[in-house]
Backbone as a printed PyTorch tensor [residue, N CA C, xyz], in Angstrom:
tensor([[[ 34.2470, -88.8700, -45.8160],
         [ 33.2640, -89.8630, -46.1740],
         [ 31.8540, -89.3980, -45.8110]],

        [[ 31.7120, -88.8280, -44.6070],
         [ 30.4060, -88.3470, -44.1750],
         [ 29.9700, -87.1620, -45.0310]],

        [[ 30.8920, -86.3100, -45.3870],
         [ 30.5770, -85.1810, -46.2590],
         [ 30.0820, -85.6640, -47.6200]],

        [[ 30.7200, -86.6900, -48.1480],
         [ 30.2890, -87.2660, -49.4250],
         [ 28.8820, -87.8520, -49.3200]],

        [[ 28.5950, -88.5480, -48.2220],
         [ 27.2720, -89.1220, -48.0010],
         [ 26.2040, -88.0280, -47.8750]],

        [[ 26.5250, -86.9510, -47.1650],
         [ 25.5920, -85.8310, -47.0500],
         [ 25.3440, -85.1660, -48.4000]],

        [[ 26.3650, -85.0500, -49.2040],
         [ 26.2220, -84.4800, -50.5410],
         [ 25.3140, -85.3490, -51.4070]],

        [[ 25.4740, -86.6360, -51.3530],
         [ 24.6240, -87.5720, -52.1080],
         [ 23.1790, -87.4760, -51.6350]],

        [[ 22.9640, -87.4200, -50.3280],
         [ 21.6070, -87.2950, -49.7850],
         [ 20.9560, -85.9840, -50.2030]],

        [[ 21.7180, -84.9080, -50.2140],
         [ 21.2010, -83.6160, -50.6530],
         [ 20.7830, -83.6520, -52.1240]],

        [[ 21.6140, -84.2450, -52.9520],
         [ 21.3030, -84.3520, -54.3820],
         [ 20.0630, -85.2110, -54.5990]],

        [[ 19.9740, -86.3270, -53.8950],
         [ 18.7920, -87.1830, -54.0220],
         [ 17.5290, -86.4660, -53.5660]],

        [[ 17.6050, -85.6850, -52.4910],
         [ 16.4510, -84.9390, -52.0130],
         [ 15.9900, -83.9040, -53.0440]],

        [[ 16.9240, -83.1950, -53.6380],
         [ 16.5790, -82.1940, -54.6530],
         [ 15.9640, -82.8500, -55.8840]],

        [[ 16.4880, -83.9770, -56.2830],
         [ 15.9010, -84.6960, -57.4200],
         [ 14.4970, -85.1870, -57.0870]],

        [[ 14.2890, -85.6410, -55.8770],
         [ 12.9700, -86.0930, -55.4460],
         [ 11.9510, -84.9540, -55.5130]],

        [[ 12.3160, -83.7740, -55.0070],
         [ 11.3900, -82.6470, -54.9830],
         [ 10.9840, -82.2050, -56.3920]],

        [[ 11.8640, -82.3420, -57.3450],
         [ 11.5670, -81.8630, -58.6880],
         [ 10.8900, -82.9060, -59.5680]],

        [[ 11.3310, -84.1350, -59.5130],
         [ 10.9330, -85.1070, -60.5270],
         [  9.9310, -86.1570, -60.0800]],

        [[  9.7580, -86.3730, -58.7870],
         [  8.7940, -87.3750, -58.3410],
         [  7.4290, -86.7310, -58.1560]],

        [[  6.3760, -87.3810, -58.6490],
         [  5.0330, -86.8020, -58.5390],
         [  4.5850, -86.6670, -57.0890]],

        [[  3.7280, -85.6870, -56.8720],
         [  3.1740, -85.4540, -55.5470],
         [  2.0380, -86.4470, -55.3350]],

        [[  2.0770, -87.1610, -54.2400],
         [  1.0730, -88.1960, -53.9680],
         [ -0.2860, -87.5660, -53.6590]],

        [[ -1.3340, -88.1760, -54.1790],
         [ -2.6870, -87.7500, -53.8720],
         [ -3.2510, -86.6630, -54.7550]],

        [[ -2.4870, -86.1500, -55.6860],
         [ -2.9550, -85.0990, -56.5980],
         [ -3.0910, -85.7160, -57.9830]],

        [[ -4.2700, -85.5410, -58.5790],
         [ -4.5450, -86.1900, -59.8560],
         [ -4.7710, -85.1650, -60.9630]],

        [[ -4.5040, -85.5930, -62.1790],
         [ -4.7280, -84.7640, -63.3620],
         [ -6.2330, -84.6530, -63.6000]],

        [[ -6.7050, -83.4300, -63.8310],
         [ -8.1200, -83.1900, -64.0650],
         [ -8.2990, -82.3680, -65.3280]],

        [[ -9.4700, -82.5210, -65.9330],
         [ -9.8250, -81.7610, -67.1230],
         [-10.1420, -80.3260, -66.7160]],

        [[ -9.5310, -79.3590, -67.3680],
         [ -9.7170, -77.9530, -67.0120],
         [-11.1540, -77.5000, -67.2380]],

        [[-11.8630, -78.1250, -68.1630],
         [-13.2380, -77.7280, -68.4620],
         [-14.2370, -78.2540, -67.4340]],

        [[-13.8530, -79.2190, -66.6310],
         [-14.7630, -79.8060, -65.6430],
         [-14.6000, -79.2090, -64.2460]],

        [[-13.8310, -78.1470, -64.1320],
         [-13.5650, -77.5350, -62.8330],
         [-14.6780, -76.5400, -62.5050]],

        [[-15.1550, -76.5800, -61.2710],
         [-16.1430, -75.6250, -60.7950],
         [-15.3830, -74.3930, -60.2940]],

        [[-15.4360, -73.3080, -61.0480],
         [-14.6470, -72.1240, -60.7350],
         [-15.1370, -71.3770, -59.4970]],

        [[-16.3080, -71.7190, -58.9820],
         [-16.7730, -71.0570, -57.7620],
         [-16.1160, -71.6440, -56.5170]],

        [[-15.7530, -72.9120, -56.5710],
         [-15.1480, -73.5750, -55.4170],
         [-13.6260, -73.6140, -55.4680]],

        [[-13.0710, -73.5380, -56.6850],
         [-11.6340, -73.7460, -56.8730],
         [-11.0250, -72.5470, -57.6000]],

        [[ -9.8620, -72.1220, -57.1340],
         [ -9.1100, -71.0580, -57.8040],
         [ -8.0710, -71.7010, -58.7160]],

        [[ -8.0530, -71.3180, -59.9790],
         [ -7.0950, -71.8720, -60.9380],
         [ -5.8500, -70.9960, -60.9380]],

        [[ -4.7070, -71.6210, -60.6850],
         [ -3.4240, -70.9320, -60.6570],
         [ -2.6160, -71.4000, -61.8570]],

        [[ -2.3120, -70.4840, -62.7520],
         [ -1.5290, -70.7700, -63.9470],
         [ -0.0730, -70.4660, -63.6210]],

        [[  0.7500, -71.5030, -63.4970],
         [  2.1530, -71.3070, -63.1160],
         [  3.0910, -71.3310, -64.3130]],

        [[  2.5090, -71.2690, -65.5120],
         [  3.3470, -71.1950, -66.7060],
         [  3.9710, -69.8050, -66.7940]],

        [[  5.0730, -69.7030, -67.5100],
         [  5.7590, -68.4340, -67.6690],
         [  4.8770, -67.4580, -68.4470]],

        [[  5.0760, -66.1590, -68.2310],
         [  4.2380, -65.1450, -68.8680],
         [  4.2690, -65.2290, -70.4020]],

        [[  5.4480, -65.4770, -70.9680],
         [  5.5500, -65.5030, -72.4280],
         [  4.8660, -66.7140, -73.0520]],

        [[  4.4760, -67.6880, -72.2700],
         [  3.7350, -68.8470, -72.7640],
         [  2.2510, -68.7060, -72.4440]],

        [[  1.9370, -68.2270, -71.2600],
         [  0.5350, -68.1820, -70.8310],
         [ -0.2790, -67.1230, -71.5570]],

        [[  0.3520, -66.0860, -72.0940],
         [ -0.4370, -65.0760, -72.7850],
         [ -0.9650, -65.5900, -74.1160]],

        [[ -0.3560, -66.6330, -74.6530],
         [ -0.8300, -67.2120, -75.9160],
         [ -2.0740, -68.0680, -75.7030]],

        [[ -2.1260, -68.8070, -74.6070],
         [ -3.2580, -69.6700, -74.2680],
         [ -3.8490, -69.1910, -72.9450]],

        [[ -4.6220, -68.1340, -73.0130],
         [ -5.1770, -67.5340, -71.8070],
         [ -6.2680, -68.4240, -71.2350]],

        [[ -6.2140, -68.6360, -69.9420],
         [ -7.2420, -69.3950, -69.2390],
         [ -8.0930, -68.3850, -68.4820]],

        [[ -9.3670, -68.3210, -68.8470],
         [-10.2920, -67.3780, -68.2150],
         [-10.3890, -67.6660, -66.7160]],

        [[-10.5170, -66.6260, -65.9250],
         [-10.7140, -66.7050, -64.4740],
         [ -9.5630, -67.4000, -63.7510]],

        [[ -8.3620, -67.2490, -64.2610],
         [ -7.2140, -67.8430, -63.5770],
         [ -6.2580, -66.7470, -63.1220]],

        [[ -5.4400, -67.0860, -62.1610],
         [ -4.3970, -66.1840, -61.6820],
         [ -3.0790, -66.6830, -62.2430]],

        [[ -2.3640, -65.8180, -62.9560],
         [ -1.0900, -66.2160, -63.5460],
         [  0.0520, -65.7690, -62.6520]],

        [[  0.6770, -66.7380, -62.0060],
         [  1.8830, -66.4990, -61.2040],
         [  2.8870, -67.5670, -61.6080]],

        [[  3.9120, -67.2030, -62.3830],
         [  4.9000, -68.2040, -62.7760],
         [  5.5330, -68.8760, -61.5660]],

        [[  5.9220, -70.1090, -61.7630],
         [  6.4450, -70.9140, -60.6570],
         [  7.6610, -70.2500, -60.0110]],

        [[  8.4300, -69.4870, -60.7630],
         [  9.5940, -68.8120, -60.2030],
         [  9.2020, -67.7200, -59.2120]],

        [[  8.0060, -67.1540, -59.3490],
         [  7.5370, -66.0840, -58.4780],
         [  6.5120, -66.5560, -57.4490]],

        [[  6.2290, -67.8250, -57.4120],
         [  5.1360, -68.3510, -56.6060],
         [  5.3400, -68.1300, -55.1090]],

        [[  6.5260, -68.3210, -54.6190],
         [  6.7740, -68.1220, -53.1860],
         [  6.5900, -66.6650, -52.7930]],

        [[  6.9940, -65.7390, -53.6590],
         [  6.8910, -64.3180, -53.3540],
         [  5.4700, -63.7830, -53.4140]],

        [[  4.6720, -64.2950, -54.3780],
         [  3.3500, -63.7240, -54.6180],
         [  2.2010, -64.6600, -54.2570]],

        [[  2.4450, -65.6270, -53.4140],
         [  1.3640, -66.5440, -53.0340],
         [  0.3030, -65.8480, -52.1960]],

        [[  0.5980, -64.6970, -51.6220],
         [ -0.4050, -63.9630, -50.8560],
         [ -1.5210, -63.4200, -51.7470]],

        [[ -1.3130, -63.3570, -53.0710],
         [ -2.3340, -62.8900, -54.0070],
         [ -3.3960, -63.9600, -54.2850]],

        [[ -3.1500, -65.1820, -53.8570],
         [ -4.0830, -66.2750, -54.0960],
         [ -5.1300, -66.2670, -52.9840]],

        [[ -6.4250, -66.2470, -53.3480],
         [ -7.4670, -66.2960, -52.3160],
         [ -7.4090, -67.6050, -51.5330]],

        [[ -7.9740, -67.5760, -50.3580],
         [ -7.9670, -68.7460, -49.4880],
         [ -9.0610, -69.7180, -49.9160]],

        [[ -8.8010, -70.4330, -50.9880],
         [ -9.7240, -71.4170, -51.5440],
         [ -8.9180, -72.6470, -51.9300]],

        [[ -9.6190, -73.6750, -52.3890],
         [ -8.9240, -74.8170, -52.9610],
         [ -8.2710, -74.3600, -54.2670]],

        [[ -7.1880, -75.0170, -54.6470],
         [ -6.3800, -74.5720, -55.7780],
         [ -6.2390, -75.6830, -56.8070]],

        [[ -6.3190, -75.3000, -58.0850],
         [ -6.0320, -76.1910, -59.2020],
         [ -4.8600, -75.5730, -59.9550]],

        [[ -3.8270, -76.3590, -60.2420],
         [ -2.6000, -75.8630, -60.8580],
         [ -2.5860, -76.1940, -62.3510]],

        [[ -2.2620, -75.1890, -63.1680],
         [ -2.0300, -75.3970, -64.5970],
         [ -0.5570, -75.1220, -64.8370]],

        [[  0.1660, -76.1330, -65.3360],
         [  1.6060, -76.0170, -65.5430],
         [  1.9650, -76.4100, -66.9690]],

        [[  3.1370, -75.9960, -67.4010],
         [  3.6000, -76.3190, -68.7450],
         [  4.0820, -77.7590, -68.8360]],

        [[  4.7360, -78.2340, -67.8030],
         [  5.2560, -79.6020, -67.8220],
         [  5.1990, -80.1890, -66.4140]],

        [[  5.5780, -81.4340, -66.2920],
         [  5.4690, -82.1260, -65.0100],
         [  6.4430, -81.5800, -63.9600]],

        [[  7.5900, -81.0910, -64.3770],
         [  8.5370, -80.5140, -63.4380],
         [  7.9460, -79.2700, -62.7830]],

        [[  7.3670, -78.3620, -63.5800],
         [  6.7160, -77.1720, -63.0310],
         [  5.5680, -77.5570, -62.1020]],

        [[  4.8140, -78.5610, -62.5060],
         [  3.6810, -79.0180, -61.7140],
         [  4.1420, -79.5010, -60.3410]],

        [[  5.1650, -80.3360, -60.2960],
         [  5.6610, -80.8740, -59.0280],
         [  6.1670, -79.7700, -58.1070]],

        [[  6.9510, -78.8540, -58.6620],
         [  7.5130, -77.7730, -57.8450],
         [  6.4030, -76.8580, -57.3290]],

        [[  5.4500, -76.4960, -58.2040],
         [  4.3750, -75.5840, -57.8050],
         [  3.4800, -76.2020, -56.7340]],

        [[  3.1270, -77.4610, -56.8910],
         [  2.2650, -78.1080, -55.9050],
         [  2.9630, -78.1860, -54.5540]],

        [[  4.2400, -78.4940, -54.5540],
         [  4.9650, -78.5720, -53.2780],
         [  5.0650, -77.1980, -52.6070]],

        [[  5.2770, -76.1490, -53.3920],
         [  5.3320, -74.7970, -52.8240],
         [  3.9760, -74.4170, -52.2400]],

        [[  2.9110, -74.6540, -53.0050],
         [  1.5750, -74.2850, -52.5360],
         [  1.1790, -75.0660, -51.2840]],

        [[  1.4970, -76.3280, -51.2420],
         [  1.1980, -77.1210, -50.0390],
         [  1.9760, -76.6080, -48.8360]],

        [[  3.2230, -76.2580, -49.0450],
         [  4.0470, -75.7400, -47.9470],
         [  3.4930, -74.4150, -47.4210]],

        [[  2.8590, -73.6300, -48.3120],
         [  2.2690, -72.3420, -47.9140],
         [  0.8700, -72.5070, -47.3320]],

        [[  0.3580, -73.7470, -47.2840],
         [ -0.9090, -73.9970, -46.6170],
         [ -2.1200, -74.1040, -47.5240]],

        [[ -1.9390, -74.1420, -48.8380],
         [ -3.0510, -74.2570, -49.7690],
         [ -3.4140, -75.7250, -49.9800]],

        [[ -4.7100, -75.9670, -50.2180],
         [ -5.1780, -77.3160, -50.5100],
         [ -5.2640, -77.4510, -52.0290]],

        [[ -4.3560, -78.2140, -52.6050],
         [ -4.3110, -78.4210, -54.0540],
         [ -5.2100, -79.6050, -54.3900]],

        [[ -6.1950, -79.3660, -55.2650],
         [ -7.1610, -80.4130, -55.6050],
         [ -6.7710, -81.1870, -56.8560]],

        [[ -6.0200, -80.5670, -57.7600],
         [ -5.6480, -81.2520, -58.9890],
         [ -4.7270, -80.3880, -59.8260]],

        [[ -4.3970, -80.9030, -60.9970],
         [ -3.5040, -80.1750, -61.8930],
         [ -3.8690, -80.4770, -63.3460]],

        [[ -3.3970, -79.6160, -64.2320],
         [ -3.4980, -79.8220, -65.6660],
         [ -2.1410, -79.4730, -66.2640]],

        [[ -1.6180, -80.3610, -67.1020],
         [ -0.3560, -80.1040, -67.7860],
         [ -0.7050, -79.5950, -69.1740]],

        [[ -0.2430, -78.3970, -69.4940],
         [ -0.6830, -77.7340, -70.7190],
         [  0.1210, -78.0840, -71.9530]],

        [[  1.1660, -78.8760, -71.8420],
         [  1.9210, -79.2170, -73.0440],
         [  1.2890, -80.3620, -73.8200]],

        [[  0.2050, -80.9060, -73.2840],
         [ -0.4520, -82.0040, -73.9770],
         [ -1.3330, -81.4620, -75.1010]],

        [[ -1.4820, -82.2410, -76.1370],
         [ -2.2920, -81.8430, -77.2830],
         [ -3.7590, -81.7110, -76.8780]],

        [[ -4.2120, -82.5230, -75.9480],
         [ -5.6020, -82.4790, -75.4940],
         [ -5.9220, -81.1180, -74.8830]],

        [[ -5.0060, -80.5700, -74.1060],
         [ -5.2180, -79.2720, -73.4940],
         [ -5.3310, -78.1790, -74.5490]],

        [[ -4.4730, -78.2230, -75.5470],
         [ -4.4830, -77.2120, -76.6010],
         [ -5.8040, -77.2770, -77.3790]],

        [[ -6.2910, -78.4780, -77.6520],
         [ -7.5590, -78.6310, -78.3670],
         [ -8.7240, -78.1250, -77.5360]],

        [[ -8.7000, -78.3430, -76.2210],
         [ -9.7850, -77.8730, -75.3520],
         [ -9.8410, -76.3560, -75.3260]],

        [[ -8.6880, -75.7020, -75.2870],
         [ -8.6860, -74.2450, -75.2930],
         [ -9.1630, -73.6860, -76.6230]],

        [[ -8.8930, -74.3950, -77.7130],
         [ -9.3270, -73.9490, -79.0280],
         [-10.8490, -74.0320, -79.1440]],

        [[-11.4670, -75.0020, -78.4810],
         [-12.9230, -75.1570, -78.5230],
         [-13.6000, -74.0290, -77.7650]],

        [[-12.9830, -73.5700, -76.6900],
         [-13.5390, -72.4530, -75.8930],
         [-13.7070, -71.2850, -76.7940]]])
């Protein structure tokens, strides 16, 4: 019975880490970011991010983020992700590594695609 309860708690914890939004982090417009104060981290996969390149950003896919977080300068961080799941996982990893995440942008939205086309 206790093993079953621990298994349920483990599953609930994993679901929480992936699907529940991170408190205190808000969606921001990528064009309104001051690139001198904030480092933009693109956590989309390489085969997606090369199509919509974000100038002055560091591309580290979320799967490699724990291994290569030392490449990120010690500044405030803005996360660009493909979807909300990537965003949640990346923000939690970056916070655990000691980075101050100021905001995020989800790139699967039509608004994001139109903004990059205007650039």
